[in-house]
N, C-alpha and C positions, 0 to 999 in steps of 0.2 A: 504494500500500500504506500503510495507516494504521500509525502507530507508537504504542506504549504508553509514556508518559512516567511513570516512578515519581515519587511525590510527595516523596521524600526520599532521601538517600544510603543510609539504612538499608533502605528498600524496594528500592532497586536492588541492594543487597548480597544481600538475600533472593532476589531474582529471579535474580541471577547464580548463587547457590548452587543454585537449582533446576535450572540447566543443568549443574551439576557443577564450577563454578568458584568458589573461595572467595577473594574479595579481602580485603585488609586495609582498615582504615577510610579511609586516605589515598587508596587507589586507587578505592574506591567513591565517595568524595566528588569526586575529579577526574573520574570518568566521569559522575557526575550533573550536575556543572557544565557539562561539555561538551555534554550533552544539553539542558540548560536554556538555556544562553547561546548555543547554536549556534556553538560555538568548536571548532576542531580540538584534539585531545588528542595531545600529543607524549610518548610513553613511551620512556624510556631506561633501560638496565640491562644486566647481563650476559646472555649467551645462555642460554636455558633457564629464565628466571624467570617466564615466562607472559605476555609482552607480546602475542604473536600470538594466543594462546588467549583473552586478554581481549576482543579485538575480535570473535572468533567468538561468545563467550558473550554479549557485549553485543548482537549482532545477534539471537541467539536469544531473549534476555530481553525485547527490545523488539519482537519480531515483524517484524524487517526483513530484507531480503536483504543478504547479505554479498558485497561486490565487492572482490576482492583484487588489488593490484598488487605483484608481487614485484620488488624493485629489484635491479639488478646492474650491473656495470661496462659502460658502453657503451649503457645504456638511453636511447632517444630517443623523440621524439614518435610515431613510427610504431608503436612497441610500447606506449606509455603512453597516448596521447591519441586519435589517429585515424590512419587510412591510407585511401587510395583503392583501391577494388576494381578493379584494373587489368584483369583478364580481362573483367569485365562492361562496363567502359568500351570496350574493344576491340570486343566484340560489338556494343555500341550504335553505335559508329562505323561498323562494317562494314554494319550495317543501314541507316544513313543513306546510305552510299555506294551500296549496292545500289538503294535507292529512287531516289536522285538520278540514277543512270546508266540506269535502266529506260526504254526508249523508250515514248512515248505515255502517260507517267505522268499520271494523272488527279488532279483536286483532290478535296477532301473531299466535295463534292456529287456527284461522279461525272461531271461534265461538262467535258471538255477537259483540257488539260495544266495541272497545278498550277504554282505559282510555283517559280522555281529555288531550290535549296537555299542557304540563307544560311550561309556558313562560320562567321560569328561566333555564330549561333544554335546551330550544331552544337557548337562549342567550349564554349559556355556550358552546354549540356545535359549535357556530360560531367562537370560538377562539381555535379550535382544531389545533394541529400541522400540519395537512394536508392542512390548509388554510394559512400557514405561508410561505412567500417567503423569502428564505435565500439569503441575500446579501453577499458580499465578506467576511466580518468579521465572520459572523455566519457560512458560508460555510467552512471557514478555521478551525473553531473549530470542526465542525462535520466531516470534511474530514481528519483531522490530522491522521498520519503525512503528512505534506505538507509544501510548502514554501509560506508564506504569504508576499507579497510585499505591503507595505503601502507607495506609491510613492508620493514624494513632499508634505510631511505633512505640510511644511511651507506655502503652498498655502491655506490650510484650515483655518477656523476661530479658534480663541483661544478655544472656547467652545468645539470644536470637540476633542481636546486633552484629555479633561476630560472623554470622552467616552472610550478612549483607556486604561485608567489607570487600570481598573478592568481586562480587557482582558490581558494586558501585565504582571500584577502581579499574577493573579490566573488562567489564561487561561480559563476564564469563562465570561459569560455575563448574565445579568438579564433581563428577559422579563416579565413585570407585569402580563400578562394574563397566562403565562406558568410556571414562576418561573426561577430558575437558570439553565443554560445549561453549563456544564463543558466539556472541551475537554478530550477524553480518554487518549491522549498523547499530549504533547505540540507541536504546530506547530513551524516551524522555521520561525521567523519573521525578515524581513529586512525593516527598516524604513529609507527613504531617505529624505534629505533636501538640497535645493540649497541656503539656508540661506538668503532668501528674507526677513525673519523676524526671531527673536530669538524664539526658541522653549522652552517651560517652563522646568524648572529644574526637576519637578516631573516626566515628561515623560523621560527625559534623564537618571535620576537615575535608571530607570527600565531596562536600556539597556547597553550593551557594546557600546563603542564609537570608531569610526575611521574616521579621516579626509582623504579623498581621493584626492591625488594630481594629477595634470597632469603628464603623464609619461615623463621621460627624453627622449631625442632623440634616445638613444640606444634602450630603451625598446619599443618606438613607432615604430622603424624600425622592431623589432621582431613582433609586433602586425600586422603591415602592411603586412609583409611577410607571416604571418600565415593566415590572412584573405583574402589576395589577392596574392596567389602564382604565378599568371600570371604576376605580376608586377616585373620588374627587381630590383635587389638589389640596383643599382645605383639610380633609380628613387625613391625607398622607402626611401633611405637616404636623398635625396634632399627634398622630401616632409616633412619628419620628422624634418629636420633642419629648413626649412622655417616656418613650423607650430609653432615650439618653438619660433622663433623670432617674429612671429605675436603675440604670447601670451605676449611677453615682451613689446609690444607697448601700453599696458594698454588700450585695446579696450573695448568698452561697452559690447560686447559679444565676449569673447575670444574663438577661435575655439577649439572644443573638439576632442576627438578621432574619433567620427563619422564623423566630417568634414574632418579630415585628410584622413580617408578611402575614403570618397566621392571624395576628390581631386585627390588622387592617381588613383582611378578607372576612373575618367573623363580623366585624362592625358593619361592613358593607352588606353582608347577608342578612343582618338584622334590620337593615334599613336605617341605621343611625346616621343622622345628618351631621353629627359632631360628637366629639368625645367628652362626655360628662362624667362626673364622679360615679353616678349611679350605674351607667352602662359600662364604665371601666371595671367596676367591681363585679358586675355580672359576667364579664368576659375575661376576667383575670386569669383563668386557667389556660388561656391561649398564650400568655406571655410570662406568667410566673408559675414555675413548675415544682416548687417545694412549699410545704405547709408553713415551715418556719419563715420562709421569705414572704409568703402572703401575709402572715401575721405582722411582719416588720413593715410591709407596705401599708397595711391598714392602720397600724400604730402611727406611722408617719402622716397618713391621711391622703386620700386621693385628691381632695380639694386642693391641698398644698402642692401636690405633684402637678396638677393640671392648671395651676394658677397662671393666668395670662395667656392661656392657649385657646381663647375663643375664636381667634382669627384662623 
């Protein structure tokens, strides 16, 4: 699959906007450099700021397949890199056994008994490429060019990061039974982290780095208007300002862009002409996702949060 490489960060920004994603200048520049330099891009920031969505938009903007690896505690090579197709290997072995035990077995020319089955050859045939199940990391190397999203790497164990070092340095992985598999061209790699733990320096050194901030209210209005054209400009402004103030309350889970979009969509579905304290409390579950945070917001007061947002 051919990829379209924008000529500048500004062109990439326009291409991403065409997919419904509005990056700031820093993120567009980091993404463009990752494409141009064939370097992985490490995106760090609070949950909900658009790190995962950036990888999906980048794939769409460049015309590439998106391959996603969702990280979690206990993730290992069998889920991330490759595994062997055990049922097919067993079937293959039983086929060899059946042929080897058949009386009067003939050779390929049809004349007389064929040579005895070689156990070493049988064992070697079990680890042929056709029995290998490619997981996301291997699929990305073999499918490149593509966009590989390694999502929430901070949720995986420390040991998993070591698996990534060869891939991110040499665009290759080593499989003991088959040898080294090298990507014909480098995939575009986006690694994300919510910073629930520190990621090792060895991994970060192999990547370009960008910290993704929550959008300011003005840019969030633009995002809401782009994603929800049916929502009025007035309601988009009120939601963006209220969401920004919620983030300033130091909640355990600050609302992200996705929550702001859900809030605006819910308000529009209810036919709300504007954001009042009453309707904000009724729809709070779209933007505040923890009971403790909701209690903090109510203690602070919706009227206080929405003060001055009648326009």
